[in-house]
N, C-alpha and C positions, 0 to 999 in steps of 0.2 A: 662482166662478160657480155651483158646483153647492150650493155650502154657501150661496148667497144662493138659490137655488131652492127648496133644501130646507125653511128658518127660514121664508120664504114662507108654503109648501103646507101646512104647520105650522100655521104662526099660523093663514091664513087660513081651515084647516078647521076651527078649532077655535074659531073667532068667528062673530058673526052680527049682520046686520043694519047700521048705521053700521060699530060696529067693520072688518069686513069690511072695510068702504068708501073708510076710513081705512087700513085698514092696506097695502090695497091699490094707493091712490096713494103713502102711503110708497114703497113699494114701488118705485114705476115712477120714484118722486122720484130712488132712490139708484141704480137703474140709469144714468138724465141723466148724475147726479153722474159715476158712472164713466167714462164714454162720452165728457162734459162736453168738447168741442177744448181747448189747453193754451192760454196765450200762447206768441204768437210770440215767440223771443226776439232776432230782429232783422225789422224792421219799414222800409220803404222809403217815398221823398219825396219824386216824381218832378216836376220844375223843368219846362214847358215853356216853347218862348222867346213862346208868347200871353200870360205874365205875366208879362213882366217888359216894361217900360218907359224914357225915353232917362232918362238923366243931366244934370240939370238945366247945369251946370258945360260941356255940351260942345251944348247947343244947338241950336250956330253949326256944328254936323258932322255933326247927325244930319237934315240935309234930306231924306235920299236911305233914312230906316229902312223900311226894308219884310220884311213878316211875309207871308209865302207859309201863306194855310191851306190846303193840300191836302198840305203837306209839311213845315207847322211847321219850316218855313228863316228865320232871324231874320237879315236882315245890315241891312249899313251901317255909313258910319264915325263910328266914337262910342263910347261906352259904356254900358249897358244893366243894372239895377238891378230884383232883384225879392227880397220881404222871406221869409224862411225860417220856416215856425210849426213848429216839435219841440218834443214837452213838455216842462216845465224837467224838471230833472235824466236826462233819455235821455243818452247817450253817443254821438254821432257815429264811426260805426266804417269807412264807406268809403263815396265817391265815386266819380262818373262819371260824364268829360265826353264833352260826344260837342259835334264840331265839324268845318267845313273850314279847311284857313291857304292863304295860296300865296305867292310869292312876288311883293313883297320884307315883309310884314308878318309878325308874330307874334301867332299867339294872345296874352289874357292874362286869366285871371280869380282871382276874388277868395271867400274867405266872409273876411265883417267885424263884427265884432260892435260896439257904441255901449252907451257908459252909459245909461242913459234918466236919471240922476241931472245928465248935467254934458255928455250930450251926445257927451264924448271918444272916439272912435274908435280900432279893433285890430286887425289882421289874427289875422284865425283861421289861416289858407292863401292866398297867393298863389304862382303862375308864372304865367309867362310861356311859351310856351310853341314852340318853333323849328319846326314842320313848316315844309315850302316846297314839297309835295309838289303840293296842290292836290284830296288824299283826306277824302272821309270817314273821323272813325279819332275813336276812343274814347283818353279818356285816365282811368286808374284810382288812387287816393292812398287812399292808410292813414292815416287823422284816430286820433286820439282825444282829441276832445274832450269835456265835460262840459260841456249847456245847462242856463243859470243864466238862465231868463226873470224874475226877480226883480228882476236887477240888470243883465239887459241887450236891447239888441233885435238880431235878426241879417239879416244880409242879405246873398246874393250877386252876386254881378255880375260880365259882361263885356266889352271890352275887343277890340275889331276893328277891323283897317284895309278897306280896298279889296276885296281878295282873302279875304273872310273871312266864316264865316259860324256860323251857333248854333242846335246843334240840340236840345238841352236836358239837362239830368242828373236824374241820379240820389242819394240819400245813399241809406246804410243806418244806419239805428242803433238802439241799442238801447235800450227803453220803461225808462222808471224804472223803481226796485224792484229 
């Protein structure tokens, strides 16, 4: 910074009029470039339960679909889906899922990708979690899935029983590049 200050000072001292203004503007822009925030090596996508809708295959069971707007708690027997919007080329690193599960049910979730060309789906990650104490918990998973939006659409889904609730999920991903 000392060297830049000396160069700027000498340049401004030797110039007049428009050249002085231009030199000062370039100097200020250069300083902003030095202090500009660097892109993050990881970003987060939060999936709020309010974005989830009942799975049409479970329509007879989701009559008790309930979203509590004050707590963000999603309940109701059945499966619920939400689309994932991640930049093409990004890398899913970690996933945290927040839920409650009680006897006799087990909480299930998955990240699914569907080929745009033919509709063929496959699971990126699918887990059934046995947690019967009824407490709110967080499950963490490490992934390494590269997002390819040119070929696939991505979804996140949860399936719940009578004594379960979904509170949301957070996906940590590395931006493309």
